[in-house]
C-alpha positions, 0 to 999 in steps of 0.5 A, spaced: 513 510 528 514 505 523 521 503 525 518 501 532 513 496 529 517 493 524 518 486 527 511 484 528 508 489 523 505 483 518 502 479 524 499 485 527 496 487 520 493 479 519 490 480 526 487 487 525 484 485 518 481 478 521 485 475 516 482 479 510 489 482 508 491 476 505 485 476 500 487 484 499 494 482 497 492 476 493 487 481 489 493 486 488 498 481 485 492 479 480 491 486 478 498 487 477 499 481 473 506 480 474 510 476 468 517 474 468 522 480 466 517 485 468 520 491 472 515 493 478 516 498 483 513 496 490 513 502 494 511 502 501 513 495 501 515 495 508 518 488 510 517 485 503 511 481 504 507 484 498 513 484 494 515 476 494 509 474 490 512 479 484 519 476 485 516 469 485 513 470 478 519 472 475 518 479 475 524 484 477 521 487 483 524 493 487 521 493 494 522 501 496 520 504 503 522 510 507 522 506 514 529 504 515 526 499 520 522 496 515 528 495 510 532 492 516 527 487 518 525 485 510 533 484 508 533 479 514 527 475 512 528 476 504 535 477 503 534 475 495 530 482 494 533 488 492 530 493 498 531 500 496 530 506 501 526 511 498 522 517 499 515 517 495 515 524 494 522 524 490 523 517 488 530 515 486 529 512 479 529 515 472 523 517 468 519 511 465 523 505 468 518 501 471 513 497 467 508 497 473 508 501 480 504 499 486 503 501 493 499 497 498 496 501 504 502 506 504 499 512 500 495 514 506 501 515 510 504 520 505 504 527 506 503 530 499 499 525 495 498 528 489 506 529 489 507 522 490 502 520 485 505 524 480 512 521 482 509 514 481 507 516 474 514 519 472 517 513 473 512 509 469 513 507 462 508 509 457 502 504 457 505 502 464 500 500 470 499 503 477 495 499 482 493 502 489 491 498 494 488 502 500 483 503 505 477 506 503 469 507 504 464 502 505 459 502 500 453 500 505 451 506 510 449 501 516 456 497 515 460 504 514 457 506 521 459 499 524 466 499 521 467 506 524 466 504 531 471 498 530 476 503 528 475 507 534 474 502 539 476 495 537 482 496 533 486 500 539 484 494 544 487 489 539 493 493 537 494 494 545 494 487 546 499 485 540 503 491 537 510 493 540 507 500 539 500 501 540 500 508 539 501 507 532 495 504 531 491 510 534 494 513 528 492 508 523 484 509 525 485 516 524 488 516 518 483 511 515 477 515 517 480 522 514 482 518 507 479 520 501 473 516 498 474 512 492 471 517 487 476 522 490 482 518 490 480 517 483 480 524 481 487 525 484 490 520 480 487 523 474 490 530 476 496 526 476 496 524 469 494 517 470 489 515 465 483 510 465 482 510 472 478 505 475 477 501 482 474 495 485 471 495 492 474 489 496 470 487 503 464 492 501 469 498 500 473 497 506 479 497 501 479 499 494 483 497 489 485 503 484 488 501 477 490 506 471 495 506 466 500 511 464 
């Protein structure tokens, strides 16, 4: 599914989020706080858009994704980044090799979220950080209802007019609505061994930025 949407993935995301995805990614970079020489795993990196700011900050970033289509487009657009094909449920990295791990809008697509969180914990050094940027649950109920209507009605129409594989965005709406809220994701992180778990709501809770340390 993601292989087929790769060429226009970043453009369509920008349209569907009404440009908000740029702010969300900026907040993610600020939370990771990359520094020169740091080793950062950017899981579900797609075409590497989320990885670029880490590399520009001098960090040793590893953009990883399961989709070969995404990796192919990423390597074409950003040949200086060391893209790696990786399954979130069995990461091809040794224990404790990263100073920070991050995943943006990808954890929701993993079949076994607790295992993925445990794998991210395994490859993070003691004291290292995790930052998860993911769709979540709006905190204000009237807006929550409006947002649900947008996901179920407006989003498929916009995707149908702009995306190379509109059916993939039907899945997007369904997966967002089925995703755990802020508290529930925090509980999953604690169960996977992460400490000091907290989150910051963005855009009224449409997106939540979860942070913790190993």
